[in-house]
C-alpha positions in Angstrom: -0.2 0.1 -0.1 2.7 2.6 0.8 4.7 1.7 -2.5 1.5 1.8 -4.3 1.0 5.7 -2.8 4.6 6.4 -3.5 4.4 5.6 -7.4 1.2 7.4 -7.5 3.1 10.5 -5.9 5.9 10.2 -8.4 3.7 10.4 -11.5 1.9 13.3 -9.9 4.8 15.3 -9.5 6.3 14.5 -13.0 2.9 15.4 -14.7 3.1 18.7 -12.8 6.6 19.8 -14.0 6.3 18.8 -17.8 2.8 21.1 -17.5 4.9 23.8 -16.1 7.8 23.2 -18.5 5.2 23.7 -21.5 3.3 26.5 -19.9 7.1 28.2 -19.7 8.1 27.6 -22.9 4.7 28.4 -25.1 5.0 32.4 -23.2 8.3 32.3 -23.4 8.1 33.5 -27.5 6.2 36.8 -26.0 8.8 37.5 -23.8 10.9 40.5 -24.8 13.7 41.5 -23.2 14.1 44.8 -20.8 16.6 47.6 -21.9 16.6 50.8 -19.4 18.2 53.8 -21.4 19.0 56.6 -19.7 17.9 60.0 -20.9 20.9 63.0 -21.0 19.5 66.4 -20.5 20.6 68.8 -23.0 22.6 70.7 -20.4 24.4 67.9 -19.9 25.0 66.7 -23.5 26.4 70.1 -24.2 28.5 70.4 -21.0 32.0 71.6 -21.8 33.7 68.1 -20.4 31.1 66.1 -22.9 32.2 67.9 -26.2 35.2 67.2 -28.4 38.4 68.6 -28.2 38.0 69.8 -31.5 35.1 72.1 -30.4 37.4 74.6 -28.3 40.3 76.9 -29.0 41.6 76.9 -25.4 43.0 74.3 -23.3 40.2 72.3 -20.8 41.6 73.9 -17.7 40.5 77.2 -18.8 36.4 76.1 -19.5 35.3 78.3 -16.8 37.9 81.1 -17.2 36.5 84.4 -17.2 37.3 86.4 -20.4 39.5 89.0 -20.8 38.2 92.4 -20.9 39.5 94.2 -23.6 38.6 96.7 -26.7 37.9 94.6 -28.6 34.9 92.6 -27.0 33.5 95.3 -25.7 33.2 96.4 -28.9 32.2 93.4 -30.2 29.1 93.4 -27.9 28.4 96.9 -28.5 27.7 95.5 -32.7 26.1 92.9 -32.2 23.6 94.5 -29.3 22.9 97.0 -32.2 21.4 94.3 -34.5 19.0 93.4 -31.7 17.9 97.0 -30.6 18.2 98.9 -34.4 16.7 95.8 -36.4 13.6 95.7 -34.8 13.3 99.6 -34.9 13.6 99.2 -39.1 11.2 96.7 -39.7 9.0 98.2 -36.9 8.9 102.0 -39.2 8.5 100.2 -41.9 5.2 98.3 -41.2 4.2 101.5 -39.7 4.7 103.5 -42.6 2.8 100.8 -44.7 -0.1 100.5 -42.3 -0.2 104.3 -42.4 -0.5 104.7 -46.3 -2.5 102.2 -47.1 -5.0 102.4 -44.4 -5.1 99.2 -43.8 -4.9 97.7 -40.1 -2.3 94.9 -41.8 1.5 95.4 -43.3 2.0 93.7 -46.6 4.4 91.1 -46.8 7.9 91.8 -48.7 8.8 95.4 -47.8 12.3 95.9 -49.1 13.3 98.8 -46.4 17.1 98.5 -45.3 20.1 100.4 -43.5 23.4 99.9 -44.0 26.2 100.6 -42.0 30.1 100.2 -42.5 33.6 101.1 -42.2 35.9 100.3 -45.1 39.4 101.1 -45.6 41.6 100.8 -49.2 44.9 100.3 -49.3 47.2 101.3 -52.4 50.2 101.6 -53.1 52.7 103.4 -50.3 49.6 105.1 -49.3 48.2 104.2 -45.2 44.3 102.8 -44.5 41.7 104.8 -43.1 38.7 103.8 -42.1 35.8 105.4 -43.7 32.5 105.2 -42.8 29.2 104.2 -45.0 25.4 104.5 -45.0 22.9 103.8 -47.3 19.5 103.0 -47.0 15.9 102.2 -48.9 12.4 102.9 -47.3 10.2 100.6 -49.5 6.7 100.5 -48.8 3.5 99.0 -50.5 0.5 100.8 -50.3 -2.5 100.3 -51.6 -3.5 97.5 -54.0 -0.1 96.4 -53.1 0.8 97.8 -56.3 1.3 101.0 -55.8 4.9 101.5 -53.4 7.1 104.6 -52.0 10.2 104.5 -52.3 13.2 107.0 -50.5 16.3 105.8 -51.6 19.8 107.5 -50.2 21.2 107.4 -53.6 19.7 105.9 -57.5 21.6 103.7 -60.2 21.3 106.2 -62.8 22.9 109.0 -60.8 26.2 106.7 -60.7 28.4 106.3 -63.6 28.5 103.2 -64.8 32.2 102.5 -63.8 31.7 103.4 -60.6 28.8 100.9 -60.2 30.8 98.2 -61.5 33.8 98.6 -59.0 31.1 99.6 -56.2 32.5 97.3 -53.6 36.2 98.5 -54.7 35.4 101.8 -53.1 35.3 103.8 -50.1 33.1 106.6 -49.2 35.4 109.6 -50.2 36.1 107.6 -54.6 32.5 107.6 -55.0 30.2 110.1 -56.4 28.5 112.1 -54.0 25.1 110.3 -53.7 21.9 113.0 -53.8 18.7 111.0 -51.5 15.5 110.5 -53.5 11.9 109.9 -53.2 9.7 108.4 -55.4 6.3 106.5 -56.3 6.8 103.7 -57.9 3.7 101.6 -59.5 4.1 97.6 -60.5 2.7 95.9 -63.4 3.1 92.9 -65.9 3.6 92.7 -69.5 2.0 89.3 -70.4 3.3 86.5 -67.7 6.9 86.9 -68.2 7.9 90.6 -67.8 7.5 92.9 -64.9 7.3 96.7 -65.4 7.8 99.3 -62.4 7.3 102.9 -63.6 8.6 105.7 -61.3 7.5 109.2 -60.6 9.6 111.3 -58.1 11.7 114.0 -57.0 15.5 114.8 -55.8 15.4 116.0 -52.4 17.6 118.5 -52.6 17.2 122.8 -53.6 15.9 122.7 -55.9 14.3 119.6 -56.2 14.6 118.0 -59.8 11.9 116.0 -60.8 12.5 113.1 -62.3 10.6 109.9 -64.1 12.1 106.3 -65.3 10.6 103.2 -66.0 11.9 99.2 -65.8 11.1 96.4 -67.7 12.2 93.0 -66.3 12.5 89.2 -67.7 14.1 85.8 -65.9 13.9 83.1 -68.0 15.8 79.6 -69.0 17.5 79.4 -71.9 17.7 75.3 -71.8 18.8 72.9 -68.8 22.4 74.8 -68.3 22.0 78.6 -68.8 19.6 81.3 -67.0 19.0 84.8 -68.3 18.4 87.8 -66.9 17.4 91.1 -69.2 16.7 94.8 -68.1 15.6 97.7 -69.9 15.5 100.7 -68.3 14.3 104.7 -69.3 14.7 107.8 -67.3 14.4 111.6 -67.7 15.7 114.2 -64.8 14.5 117.7 -65.4 17.6 118.9 -64.7 20.0 116.2 -66.5 18.3 115.1 -69.3 16.8 111.3 -70.6 18.8 108.4 -70.6 18.5 104.6 -71.2 20.4 101.8 -70.3 19.9 98.0 -71.4 21.6 95.0 -69.3 21.9 91.2 -70.3 23.3 88.5 -67.7 23.7 84.9 -68.3 24.8 82.4 -65.5 25.2 78.5 -65.4 27.0 76.3 -62.8 30.2 75.2 -64.1 31.0 71.8 -61.6 32.3 72.1 -58.0 30.2 74.2 -56.6 31.2 77.1 -58.8 28.8 79.5 -60.8 29.7 81.4 -63.8 28.2 84.5 -64.8 28.6 86.7 -67.7 26.8 90.6 -67.7 26.5 93.2 -70.2 25.6 97.4 -70.0 25.2 99.9 -72.4 24.2 103.0 -71.4 23.7 106.1 -73.1 24.7 109.3 -70.8 22.9 112.5 -72.1 25.2 115.0 -70.9 27.7 113.7 -72.7 26.2 112.4 -76.1 27.5 109.2 -75.9 27.6 105.4 -75.4 29.0 103.8 -72.2 29.6 99.9 -71.8 30.9 97.2 -69.6 31.2 93.5 -69.7 32.3 91.7 -66.6 32.7 87.9 -66.4 32.7 86.5 -62.6 32.2 83.0 -61.0 31.1 82.2 -57.4 31.6 79.5 -55.2 29.9 79.3 -51.6 33.3 77.9 -49.5 31.2 76.9 -46.7 28.1 78.6 -44.9 30.0 81.5 -43.6 32.3 82.8 -46.6 31.8 83.1 -50.1 34.8 83.7 -52.5 33.9 85.9 -55.9 36.5 86.4 -58.6 35.8 88.8 -61.4 37.0 90.3 -65.0 35.6 93.2 -66.2 36.1 95.9 -69.2 34.7 99.3 -69.6 34.6 101.6 -72.7 32.9 104.4 -74.4 31.5 105.4 -78.3 33.3 108.7 -78.0 35.8 109.9 -80.2 35.4 106.8 -80.9 34.8 103.1 -79.6 37.7 102.0 -77.4 38.3 100.4 -73.6 38.7 103.1 -70.9 39.7 100.8 -68.1 40.6 97.1 -67.3 40.0 95.7 -64.0 40.2 92.5 -61.9 39.6 91.5 -58.4 38.8 89.3 -55.7 35.7 89.5 -53.1 35.9 87.3 -49.4 32.8 88.1 -48.1 32.6 86.1 -45.1 29.8 86.2 -42.2 30.9 87.4 -38.5 27.6 86.5 -37.3 24.0 85.4 -37.5 22.8 87.3 -41.4 23.6 91.0 -40.9 27.3 91.2 -39.7 29.8 90.7 -42.5 33.1 91.1 -43.2 34.7 91.8 -47.0 38.8 91.9 -47.6 38.8 92.4 -52.0 42.2 92.8 -53.8 41.9 94.1 -56.9 44.1 96.0 -60.2 42.4 98.6 -62.3 44.5 99.4 -65.3 43.1 102.7 -66.2 43.1 104.6 -69.7 44.2 108.2 -68.0 47.0 106.4 -66.4 48.1 104.9 -70.0 46.9 101.3 -68.6 49.8 101.4 -65.4 48.7 99.1 -63.0 46.9 100.4 -59.4 46.6 97.8 -56.9 44.7 98.1 -54.0 43.5 96.0 -51.0 40.3 96.8 -49.1 38.8 95.8 -45.7 35.2 96.4 -44.7 33.0 95.8 -42.0 29.0 95.9 -42.5 25.9 96.1 -41.0 22.5 95.2 -42.5 19.9 96.3 -40.9 16.6 95.1 -42.4 12.8 95.8 -42.1 12.3 92.7 -44.6 9.3 90.9 -43.2 10.3 88.0 -44.7 14.6 87.9 -44.7 16.0 86.4 -47.2 19.8 86.8 -47.4 
């Protein structure tokens, strides 16, 4: 009897063990490993000790050192503050003028108002460098029906000689023609689906005032898969200086390895001199990184009086560097010029410029 009981107990124990193993085996397929991931906070991830050594230009023991007080740090901090202070003021002024002139409660986009403040110095053969201030501005305010605009500029293109316009970035303020502020109402329209037309009626803001009219037609298109083309035609009349006309043509294409090629031609009639002036510019440009751009150029300038002849040949190289955000820039421009009036003798120069760009554009695109 005892033996029989022991056999039954062994069978029961075997059955229970087998059922337990089957249950565990059947559920093991639904079991997944559990991982615990530790989430690091952003301050912890970006702590100085966590960043690679290549991120710094100083030694690890200097991580928490106080910055040395210097003129450059004080000046740079002052410049950075100006964008935060003056930028919103320029934009707010453009928006206020937009609402006031249009009678609308909301301002329109694409306000092209800007204020450029800069300092530039040019060093020529044997001449010391001296920093000169530069100021340029435009108030471009959309008004009624989105087609009429009020445009106030520190200077207008047609009042600047062609050679100076083409070499503008090489020059400092004393080398430029004295600008005259202009104010005009501009009416925008279209001819067909592709030609943009604008008509300006305004005055040069000096005494006595000089009334003027100008009309500009412009078209852009792709000639083929490689070439992009832009053409602009302008006619203008100033009460004191007479009338003039200007034709500008540009074609560009990618030439590989990040470089883009431009060819631009311009022909202008100068009424005061009763002659044509012309320019032919070849240039390429490449963004070296997200901060700097390199632009070499070669240009030839000419005139039609007493006969067609070359008046100047120049070459320059512009390296433009974004110092901070999208409004503070620096430029270095070495240049060579061969003017006819100097018997085409070379004149070399190197220009350094720091420029602040305060924009009132609602949709900022630089």
